[in-house]
N, C-alpha and C positions, 0 to 999 in steps of 0.2 A: 852238213857233214862233209869234211874234206875227203879227197880221194884216198888218202892214207887211212883215215878213220874207217871208211867204208870197207877197205881191204882187210883191216884188222877185225872188223865185225864179222865179215864173211869167213875169215879164218877160224874165229871162235865158233861160229855155227858149225863149220865142218868138223872141227875137233870134238865138240860136244856131241855132234851127231854120231861120231865113231863110238863114243861112250854109251849112248843110249841104244845104239844098234846092237852092241855087244851084250848089254844087259837084257835086251828083248830076246836075244837068242839063248842066253845062258843063265840069266838070273832075273826072271820076271818079278819075283817078290821084291828085290831091291829096286827094280825099275818103278814099281808101284809107289815106293817111298820117296821118289823124286818129286812127287806132287804134281800139281796141274800148272798150266801157264800162269805167269804172273800178270800184273796189271800196271799200266803207266801210272795210275793214281797212287797205288801202293808204293811204287818206286819214288814218286815225287814226294810223298809224305815222309818216307824214310830219309830222303836227301835233306828235307827241311829239318827233320829231327836231329840228324847228325851234323848239319851245317856244312855240307859239301855236295859237289856234283859227281855222280858216278860216271866213269868213262862209258862210251857208247857200247863197247864190247861187253862190259859187265851188265849193262842194261839189257842187251839182247839175250844174254845167258839167262838172266832172271825172268825175262819175258817168256823164254822157251820153257823153263822149269823153275818155279819157285817152290822149294821143298816145304815151305811153311804156309803156302797159300791155303786159306780156309781153315787153318789150324791155330789154336791158341794154347800156350803152355799153362799148366795149372800152377797153383801157388807154391807147390812143393818141388818144382822143377829145379834141376841144376841150371847153371848159367846157360849152357847150351841145352835147351829144352827139347829140341826136335832133332834136327841133323839127320844125315844119311851116311851110312858106312859104305864107302867105296874105296878101292885100293888107290888112294891118292898118294903122291909123293909126301912123305912125312907121316902118313897113316892117320891123319886127323879126320874127323867127321866133316863132311861137306855141309855148308850152312845155307839156309834159306834166309829170306829177308828179315823175318822176325829175330832170328838168332844173330844175324849180322849186326842188327842194331843193338841188341842186348850186350854182345861182346864188345862192340865198338865203344858204347857209352861206359861200360865197365873199365875198359883199358884207358880211356880218356880221363875218367874220374880218378883212377889211380895215379896217372901222370900228373894231374893237376893238384892232387892232395899231397903227393910226395914226389916233387920234381926231381929229375936226375941231377946229380951234382955237376955233370958236364952238359951244358946246354946244346953242344954240338952232337951229343949222342944220348938223346932222351930214351926213356923206356918205351915211349909211344909217341908217334907224330899224328897230328890232326888229319893229315892226308892219307893215312893208312886205313884201309878197310878190310876187316877179316873176311876170309872166304872159307876157311876151314879151321876147326879148333877141337881140342879135347873138351869133355863135358864140363870141366871146371874152368875152362878158359885160360889156363896157365901156359898152354902150349898151342901153337897154331900157325896158320899161314895167312898172309895179308897181301892185298894188292895196293900198290902205291898209286893213288889216283892222279898224281902229277906226272910221273915217269912211265906208268903203265907196267912197271916191273913187279915181280913177285918176290916177297921176302918171307921171313918166318920169325917167330918169337919163342922164347923158352924161359921158364921161370928161373932156371939156374944160370943161363948164359946170356940172357938178354936178346935183343933183336939182331937179325942179320939181313942185310938187303942184297938184292940181285941174285937170288937163288935161281930164278927163271926170268928171261927177258920180257915175258908177256903172259897174259892169261891164256892165249893160244898155245904157247909152249908148255905151260903147266897142264893143260888139258890133253895135249898131244902125248906128253909123258904118261899121264894117267891112262889114256887109251892104249899106249904101248904095253903098259904093265898088265892091263886086263887081257889084251890079245896075246901076250907072250911074244911080242916081236920088238924089233928096234927099227924105227923109221928115221932116226937121226939123233944127234946129240942136242937135246933141248935145253940143257942146263945153262945157267949164267955163271959169272965169276964167283958168286957167293955160295954155290951149291955144294962143293966138295966137302968142306968142313962140316956144313950143316947136315949133309946126308949121313956122315959117319955118326954124328950124335944121335940121330933119330932112328938108327937101326935098332930093332928090338934086341934086347940082351937075353941070351938063352937062360941066364940065371934068374930072370924074372918070370919064367914060365910057371913055377909053383904059385906065385902070387896071382897070376892070371887065372889059373885053375881054381884057386881058393875064392877069388872075387866072383867068378861066374857061379860057383856053387852056393855062394851066400847072397846072391841077388844084386851085386854091384855091377854097374855098367862100365866096362873097360873095352876100349877099342883095341883089338888084338895087334894092330900094327903101330900104335902110337906109344908114347911113354905112359907109365902108370902114374896117375895123380898121387901127390904126396899123401893126401888123406887116406887113400886106399892102402898105400904102402904102410902107413902107420897103423891102420886097423889090422892089417895082416900081422905085423910084428907083435901087436898086443895079443892077438889070438894064439900066437906060438909060445907065449911065456908060460 
């Protein structure tokens, strides 16, 4: 491991430690859903299945807490079968290794089945690995394994790159949101437009209340999946 890689890995450990320390003090129930430490074997199997190498900082994060460790989705699960609800930028569910693979293979499958008309701007690139997503996988956050930067994708708008310069910056922003402080400007050049689109809309609150009352899983800080929006509209007719 190079000196730069070691530094990035230590940074991610520090930022992730801020998150888990806050949860330990303020939300032990959510802390419990972060799962147990991951394993090198599981990470290697996932890399083989996806056909890529994960950056060292992502490996260290998954080794510290793999949300999906020791858990398996049932046959009726959404694409994101497990996941953990933390106040991440974008409001998506944080993924463990099982869901990372499920979403990655789904996105790659869609890209291969219906390639983008513009090869320079595909809907999904092989080097992108999801780290957070909505239950249906239509919105989420990814890490570019080549550049180390963080981007996001959206069913309506397509992907945007460079929202955060690193996984460390993404976790620092998450920790700032949890702690209610600002320790710096962690965003990258792609963040501003994306952040505006992902802000929850007040007019969607009746749909969220209806979804919760009817047993639908909706992340309060992310976009409402199209399937739930359609079900709500049908119920109001």
